[in-house]
OpenMM code with the backbone's topology and positions (N, CA, C; nanometers):
from openmm import Vec3, app, unit

residues = "MET GLU ASP ASN GLY PRO SER ARG GLU ASN LEU THR TRP THR GLU PRO GLN MET ASP TYR LEU VAL GLN LEU LEU VAL GLU GLN SER ARG ILE PRO GLY MET LYS SER GLY GLY GLY LEU LYS PRO LYS ALA TYR THR ALA ILE GLU LYS ALA MET MET ASP ARG PHE GLY PRO GLU PHE THR LYS ASP LYS ILE LYS ASN LYS LEU LYS TYR PHE LYS PRO ASN LEU THR VAL MET LYS GLU MET LEU ASN THR SER GLY PHE GLY TYR ASP PRO ILE ASN LYS CYS ILE GLU VAL ASP PRO GLN VAL TRP ASN ASP TYR ILE GLU".split()
positions = [
    Vec3(-5.7660, -13.8997, -3.2170),
    Vec3(-5.6512, -13.9191, -3.3040),
    Vec3(-5.6038, -14.0639, -3.2937),
    Vec3(-5.5638, -14.1200, -3.4026),
    Vec3(-5.5229, -14.2590, -3.4098),
    Vec3(-5.3791, -14.2762, -3.3611),
    Vec3(-5.3530, -14.3864, -3.2888),
    Vec3(-5.2176, -14.4171, -3.2413),
    Vec3(-5.1444, -14.4939, -3.3504),
    Vec3(-5.0364, -14.4368, -3.4002),
    Vec3(-4.9600, -14.4989, -3.5080),
    Vec3(-4.8287, -14.5579, -3.4595),
    Vec3(-4.8240, -14.6110, -3.3392),
    Vec3(-4.7024, -14.6737, -3.2892),
    Vec3(-4.6237, -14.5818, -3.1992),
    Vec3(-4.4952, -14.6132, -3.1805),
    Vec3(-4.4130, -14.5369, -3.0875),
    Vec3(-4.3979, -14.3912, -3.1282),
    Vec3(-4.3861, -14.3076, -3.0288),
    Vec3(-4.3696, -14.1642, -3.0513),
    Vec3(-4.2341, -14.1345, -3.1143),
    Vec3(-4.2306, -14.0354, -3.1996),
    Vec3(-4.1066, -13.9925, -3.2639),
    Vec3(-4.0425, -13.8768, -3.1884),
    Vec3(-4.1008, -13.8404, -3.0740),
    Vec3(-4.0479, -13.7286, -2.9968),
    Vec3(-3.9124, -13.7647, -2.9380),
    Vec3(-3.8285, -13.6611, -2.9253),
    Vec3(-3.6992, -13.6818, -2.8621),
    Vec3(-3.7187, -13.7115, -2.7150),
    Vec3(-3.6327, -13.7946, -2.6635),
    Vec3(-3.6356, -13.8301, -2.5228),
    Vec3(-3.5180, -13.7613, -2.4554),
    Vec3(-3.5456, -13.6810, -2.3552),
    Vec3(-3.4399, -13.6141, -2.2799),
    Vec3(-3.3993, -13.7052, -2.1652),
    Vec3(-3.2721, -13.7453, -2.1659),
    Vec3(-3.2215, -13.8381, -2.0660),
    Vec3(-3.1671, -13.7614, -1.9460),
    Vec3(-3.2033, -13.8083, -1.8267),
    Vec3(-3.1504, -13.7496, -1.7036),
    Vec3(-3.0245, -13.8260, -1.6619),
    Vec3(-2.9505, -13.7686, -1.5697),
    Vec3(-2.8295, -13.8354, -1.5212),
    Vec3(-2.8610, -13.9716, -1.4576),
    Vec3(-2.9643, -13.9824, -1.3721),
    Vec3(-2.9956, -14.1149, -1.3165),
    Vec3(-3.0335, -14.2179, -1.4237),
    Vec3(-3.1009, -14.1736, -1.5292),
    Vec3(-3.1367, -14.2650, -1.6378),
    Vec3(-3.0123, -14.3132, -1.7119),
    Vec3(-2.9200, -14.2214, -1.7392),
    Vec3(-2.7956, -14.2598, -1.8065),
    Vec3(-2.7121, -14.3518, -1.7181),
    Vec3(-2.7042, -14.3199, -1.5894),
    Vec3(-2.6289, -14.4043, -1.4964),
    Vec3(-2.6852, -14.5462, -1.4952),
    Vec3(-2.8172, -14.5568, -1.4916),
    Vec3(-2.8813, -14.6881, -1.4884),
    Vec3(-2.8598, -14.7613, -1.6208),
    Vec3(-2.8675, -14.6903, -1.7320),
    Vec3(-2.8431, -14.7522, -1.8620),
    Vec3(-2.7019, -14.8090, -1.8680),
    Vec3(-2.6042, -14.7322, -1.8246),
    Vec3(-2.4653, -14.7803, -1.8256),
    Vec3(-2.4521, -14.9036, -1.7362),
    Vec3(-2.5142, -14.8991, -1.6191),
    Vec3(-2.5111, -15.0139, -1.5276),
    Vec3(-2.5696, -15.1377, -1.5958),
    Vec3(-2.6828, -15.1213, -1.6633),
    Vec3(-2.7464, -15.2333, -1.7325),
    Vec3(-2.6596, -15.2852, -1.8465),
    Vec3(-2.5972, -15.1958, -1.9208),
    Vec3(-2.5094, -15.2373, -2.0303),
    Vec3(-2.3930, -15.3205, -1.9781),
    Vec3(-2.3335, -15.2766, -1.8684),
    Vec3(-2.2220, -15.3506, -1.8084),
    Vec3(-2.2706, -15.4880, -1.7621),
    Vec3(-2.3839, -15.4902, -1.6924),
    Vec3(-2.4380, -15.6173, -1.6433),
    Vec3(-2.4646, -15.7142, -1.7583),
    Vec3(-2.5303, -15.6672, -1.8632),
    Vec3(-2.5628, -15.7542, -1.9762),
    Vec3(-2.4373, -15.8023, -2.0482),
    Vec3(-2.3368, -15.7165, -2.0586),
    Vec3(-2.2145, -15.7558, -2.1291),
    Vec3(-2.1356, -15.8610, -2.0521),
    Vec3(-2.1615, -15.8731, -1.9223),
    Vec3(-2.0912, -15.9719, -1.8393),
    Vec3(-2.1633, -16.1064, -1.8336),
    Vec3(-2.2842, -16.1131, -1.8831),
    Vec3(-2.3596, -16.2387, -1.8832),
    Vec3(-2.3146, -16.3212, -2.0038),
    Vec3(-2.2687, -16.4453, -1.9793),
    Vec3(-2.2259, -16.5291, -2.0923),
    Vec3(-2.3381, -16.5461, -2.1948),
    Vec3(-2.3015, -16.5312, -2.3218),
    Vec3(-2.3968, -16.5500, -2.4298),
    Vec3(-2.4768, -16.4272, -2.4687),
    Vec3(-2.4501, -16.3141, -2.4057),
    Vec3(-2.5259, -16.1923, -2.4374),
    Vec3(-2.4538, -16.1021, -2.5371),
    Vec3(-2.3288, -16.1354, -2.5711),
    Vec3(-2.2547, -16.0531, -2.6669),
    Vec3(-2.2338, -16.1314, -2.7956),
    Vec3(-2.2276, -16.0561, -2.9051),
    Vec3(-2.2051, -16.1168, -3.0348),
    Vec3(-2.1427, -16.0140, -3.1276),
    Vec3(-2.0319, -16.0480, -3.1889),
    Vec3(-1.9696, -15.9593, -3.2867),
    Vec3(-1.9344, -15.8226, -3.2323),
    Vec3(-1.8907, -15.8157, -3.1089),
    Vec3(-1.8509, -15.6877, -3.0506),
    Vec3(-1.9657, -15.6056, -2.9955),
    Vec3(-2.0861, -15.6584, -3.0014),
    Vec3(-2.2020, -15.5860, -2.9489),
    Vec3(-2.2904, -15.6783, -2.8678),
    Vec3(-2.4007, -15.6253, -2.8239),
    Vec3(-2.4948, -15.7048, -2.7462),
    Vec3(-2.5968, -15.7719, -2.8377),
    Vec3(-2.6414, -15.8886, -2.7968),
    Vec3(-2.7452, -15.9604, -2.8711),
    Vec3(-2.8815, -15.8951, -2.8454),
    Vec3(-2.9774, -15.9199, -2.9353),
    Vec3(-3.1113, -15.8628, -2.9172),
    Vec3(-3.1738, -15.8948, -2.7815),
    Vec3(-3.1500, -16.0157, -2.7295),
    Vec3(-3.2099, -16.0506, -2.6000),
    Vec3(-3.1522, -15.9656, -2.4866),
    Vec3(-3.0289, -15.9174, -2.5010),
    Vec3(-2.9715, -15.8269, -2.4006),
    Vec3(-3.0442, -15.6926, -2.4052),
    Vec3(-3.0706, -15.6436, -2.5266),
    Vec3(-3.1437, -15.5168, -2.5396),
    Vec3(-3.2873, -15.5300, -2.4883),
    Vec3(-3.3464, -15.6476, -2.5053),
    Vec3(-3.4811, -15.6706, -2.4524),
    Vec3(-3.4803, -15.6609, -2.3000),
    Vec3(-3.3787, -15.7194, -2.2369),
    Vec3(-3.3674, -15.7132, -2.0906),
    Vec3(-3.3434, -15.5696, -2.0439),
    Vec3(-3.2603, -15.4961, -2.1181),
    Vec3(-3.2326, -15.3558, -2.0835),
    Vec3(-3.3596, -15.2726, -2.0986),
    Vec3(-3.4309, -15.2934, -2.2089),
    Vec3(-3.5559, -15.2209, -2.2325),
    Vec3(-3.6547, -15.2445, -2.1183),
    Vec3(-3.6714, -15.3699, -2.0782),
    Vec3(-3.7659, -15.4026, -1.9705),
    Vec3(-3.7259, -15.3333, -1.8408),
    Vec3(-3.5973, -15.3386, -1.8066),
    Vec3(-3.5507, -15.2761, -1.6825),
    Vec3(-3.5697, -15.1246, -1.6861),
    Vec3(-3.5391, -15.0625, -1.8006),
    Vec3(-3.5558, -14.9174, -1.8131),
    Vec3(-3.7037, -14.8796, -1.8037),
    Vec3(-3.7902, -14.9562, -1.8695),
    Vec3(-3.9342, -14.9281, -1.8638),
    Vec3(-3.9883, -14.9472, -1.7224),
    Vec3(-3.9431, -15.0527, -1.6551),
    Vec3(-3.9892, -15.0780, -1.5178),
    Vec3(-3.9531, -14.9624, -1.4253),
    Vec3(-3.8342, -14.9071, -1.4453),
    Vec3(-3.7882, -14.8016, -1.3551),
    Vec3(-3.8334, -14.6623, -1.3987),
    Vec3(-3.8333, -14.6352, -1.5305),
    Vec3(-3.8531, -14.4972, -1.5764),
    Vec3(-3.9753, -14.4743, -1.6654),
    Vec3(-4.0413, -14.5795, -1.7107),
    Vec3(-4.1617, -14.5595, -1.7898),
    Vec3(-4.1537, -14.6183, -1.9296),
    Vec3(-4.2688, -14.6222, -1.9986),
    Vec3(-4.2802, -14.6918, -2.1266),
    Vec3(-4.2086, -14.6257, -2.2439),
    Vec3(-4.1621, -14.5039, -2.2281),
    Vec3(-4.0955, -14.4371, -2.3409),
    Vec3(-3.9545, -14.4900, -2.3676),
    Vec3(-3.9011, -14.5732, -2.2788),
    Vec3(-3.7647, -14.6240, -2.2949),
    Vec3(-3.7645, -14.7540, -2.3750),
    Vec3(-3.7979, -14.7403, -2.5022),
    Vec3(-3.8031, -14.8540, -2.5935),
    Vec3(-3.6624, -14.8891, -2.6410),
    Vec3(-3.6511, -15.0091, -2.7009),
    Vec3(-3.5221, -15.0506, -2.7573),
    Vec3(-3.4716, -14.9480, -2.8579),
    Vec3(-3.5613, -14.8962, -2.9407),
    Vec3(-3.5202, -14.7978, -3.0414),
    Vec3(-3.4625, -14.6723, -2.9768),
    Vec3(-3.5268, -14.6246, -2.8699),
    Vec3(-3.4767, -14.5042, -2.8011),
    Vec3(-3.3417, -14.5328, -2.7358),
    Vec3(-3.3272, -14.6513, -2.6780),
    Vec3(-3.2016, -14.6896, -2.6131),
    Vec3(-3.0903, -14.7003, -2.7164),
    Vec3(-3.1166, -14.7693, -2.8263),
    Vec3(-3.0145, -14.7851, -2.9309),
    Vec3(-2.9779, -14.6504, -2.9926),
    Vec3(-3.0760, -14.5627, -3.0095),
    Vec3(-3.0485, -14.4300, -3.0637),
    Vec3(-2.9576, -14.3515, -2.9697),
    Vec3(-2.9847, -14.3605, -2.8404),
    Vec3(-2.9001, -14.2913, -2.7429),
    Vec3(-2.7575, -14.3446, -2.7497),
    Vec3(-2.7438, -14.4749, -2.7596),
    Vec3(-2.6106, -14.5354, -2.7665),
    Vec3(-2.5375, -14.4963, -2.8945),
    Vec3(-2.6127, -14.4801, -3.0034),
    Vec3(-2.5519, -14.4405, -3.1306),
    Vec3(-2.4813, -14.3055, -3.1174),
    Vec3(-2.5419, -14.2146, -3.0433),
    Vec3(-2.4829, -14.0819, -3.0257),
    Vec3(-2.3871, -14.0752, -2.9078),
    Vec3(-2.4003, -14.1681, -2.8147),
    Vec3(-2.3162, -14.1700, -2.6955),
    Vec3(-2.1848, -14.2441, -2.7197),
    Vec3(-2.1853, -14.3430, -2.8089),
    Vec3(-2.0693, -14.4293, -2.8317),
    Vec3(-1.9438, -14.3541, -2.8751),
    Vec3(-1.9512, -14.2571, -2.9669),
    Vec3(-1.8278, -14.1842, -3.0025),
    Vec3(-1.7624, -14.1166, -2.8816),
    Vec3(-1.8438, -14.0667, -2.7888),
    Vec3(-1.7884, -14.0067, -2.6673),
    Vec3(-1.7192, -14.1113, -2.5815),
    Vec3(-1.7759, -14.2309, -2.5752),
    Vec3(-1.7139, -14.3384, -2.4981),
    Vec3(-1.5792, -14.3772, -2.5568),
    Vec3(-1.5695, -14.3766, -2.6891),
    Vec3(-1.4439, -14.4107, -2.7552),
    Vec3(-1.3356, -14.3105, -2.7185),
    Vec3(-1.3681, -14.1830, -2.7197),
    Vec3(-1.2720, -14.0786, -2.6829),
    Vec3(-1.2342, -14.0913, -2.5357),
    Vec3(-1.3327, -14.1153, -2.4504),
    Vec3(-1.3047, -14.1294, -2.3073),
    Vec3(-1.2147, -14.2497, -2.2809),
    Vec3(-1.2410, -14.3605, -2.3483),
    Vec3(-1.1589, -14.4807, -2.3305),
    Vec3(-1.0153, -14.4537, -2.3737),
    Vec3(-0.9987, -14.3837, -2.4858),
    Vec3(-0.8651, -14.3485, -2.5340),
    Vec3(-0.7917, -14.2630, -2.4308),
    Vec3(-0.8610, -14.1648, -2.3754),
    Vec3(-0.7996, -14.0791, -2.2736),
    Vec3(-0.7590, -14.1596, -2.1505),
    Vec3(-0.8493, -14.2435, -2.1025),
    Vec3(-0.8221, -14.3191, -1.9806),
    Vec3(-0.7119, -14.4228, -1.9993),
    Vec3(-0.6844, -14.4605, -2.1235),
    Vec3(-0.5738, -14.5518, -2.1521),
    Vec3(-0.4422, -14.4778, -2.1723),
    Vec3(-0.4445, -14.3451, -2.1586),
    Vec3(-0.3253, -14.2619, -2.1727),
    Vec3(-0.2710, -14.2297, -2.0343),
    Vec3(-0.1411, -14.2424, -2.0188),
    Vec3(-0.0767, -14.2135, -1.8908),
    Vec3(-0.1072, -14.0707, -1.8466),
    Vec3(-0.1437, -14.0553, -1.7196),
    Vec3(-0.1710, -13.9235, -1.6641),
    Vec3(-0.3182, -13.8890, -1.6542),
    Vec3(-0.4038, -13.9679, -1.7191),
    Vec3(-0.5481, -13.9457, -1.7125),
    Vec3(-0.6087, -14.0397, -1.6087),
    Vec3(-0.7096, -13.9924, -1.5393),
    Vec3(-0.7792, -14.0745, -1.4413),
    Vec3(-0.9262, -14.0389, -1.4393),
    Vec3(-1.0041, -14.1210, -1.3707),
    Vec3(-1.1480, -14.0981, -1.3616),
    Vec3(-1.1856, -14.0681, -1.2179),
    Vec3(-1.2625, -13.9621, -1.1981),
    Vec3(-1.3124, -13.9238, -1.0662),
    Vec3(-1.4567, -13.9738, -1.0552),
    Vec3(-1.4790, -14.0846, -0.9811),
    Vec3(-1.6138, -14.1406, -0.9736),
    Vec3(-1.7124, -14.0539, -0.8954),
    Vec3(-1.6624, -13.9697, -0.8083),
    Vec3(-1.7520, -13.8832, -0.7313),
    Vec3(-1.8110, -13.7746, -0.8210),
    Vec3(-1.7239, -13.7077, -0.8971),
    Vec3(-1.7693, -13.6015, -0.9876),
    Vec3(-1.8052, -13.6532, -1.1263),
    Vec3(-1.7799, -13.7816, -1.1509),
    Vec3(-1.8101, -13.8470, -1.2786),
    Vec3(-1.7472, -13.7723, -1.3957),
    Vec3(-1.6158, -13.7543, -1.3848),
    Vec3(-1.5446, -13.6866, -1.4929),
    Vec3(-1.4001, -13.7361, -1.4987),
    Vec3(-1.3365, -13.7087, -1.6113),
    Vec3(-1.1960, -13.7433, -1.6299),
    Vec3(-1.1114, -13.6330, -1.5691),
    Vec3(-1.0068, -13.6743, -1.4971),
    Vec3(-0.9125, -13.5796, -1.4378),
    Vec3(-0.7783, -13.5932, -1.5081),
    Vec3(-0.7120, -13.4797, -1.5250),
    Vec3(-0.5801, -13.4812, -1.5874),
    Vec3(-0.5041, -13.3568, -1.5432),
    Vec3(-0.3758, -13.3730, -1.5247),
    Vec3(-0.2888, -13.2607, -1.4922),
    Vec3(-0.2844, -13.1668, -1.6133),
    Vec3(-0.2832, -13.0352, -1.5904),
    Vec3(-0.2823, -12.9405, -1.7031),
    Vec3(-0.1683, -12.9640, -1.8028),
    Vec3(-0.0502, -13.0002, -1.7563),
    Vec3(0.0621, -13.0229, -1.8482),
    Vec3(0.0381, -13.1468, -1.9341),
    Vec3(-0.0155, -13.2519, -1.8734),
    Vec3(-0.0481, -13.3733, -1.9493),
    Vec3(-0.1543, -13.3403, -2.0545),
    Vec3(-0.2534, -13.2582, -2.0177),
    Vec3(-0.3575, -13.2181, -2.1118),
    Vec3(-0.2983, -13.1408, -2.2291),
    Vec3(-0.2095, -13.0460, -2.1995),
    Vec3(-0.1468, -12.9672, -2.3063),
    Vec3(-0.0688, -13.0561, -2.4015),
    Vec3(0.0027, -13.1540, -2.3479),
    Vec3(0.0761, -13.2479, -2.4331),
    Vec3(-0.0208, -13.3318, -2.5171),
    Vec3(-0.1327, -13.3696, -2.4588),
    Vec3(-0.2305, -13.4546, -2.5260),
    Vec3(-0.2957, -13.3836, -2.6447),
    Vec3(-0.3287, -13.2563, -2.6292),
    Vec3(-0.4011, -13.1862, -2.7360),
    Vec3(-0.3103, -13.1320, -2.8456),
    Vec3(-0.1797, -13.1410, -2.8258),
    Vec3(-0.0878, -13.0928, -2.9312),
    Vec3(-0.0744, -13.1907, -3.0442),
] * unit.nanometer
topology = app.Topology()
chain = topology.addChain("A")
for resn in residues:
    res = topology.addResidue(resn, chain)
    for name in ("N", "CA", "C"):
        topology.addAtom(name, app.Element.getBySymbol(name[0]), res)
């Protein structure tokens, strides 16, 4: 069978892969000259792609990374909004947002 380029199969991301991706995104966003127009420049994605491939394998292409971010970004927006609200906090051990039940009830009303 002929190879027609990158696979179109879905990539299932593990927690360590997501953790590493977030770490790489933070690192790249802190390097001067890697951001443009509220996002990362192509050379930042190239560096992220290389690091992901080195650690996890060749299936972590720029397209797969950008696709994951496309679906992950709306969740980040909601999380950021919550964490900027009084009474919400982040538990780094359990990797989740913590909130008092009364604060939560007020928030969802």
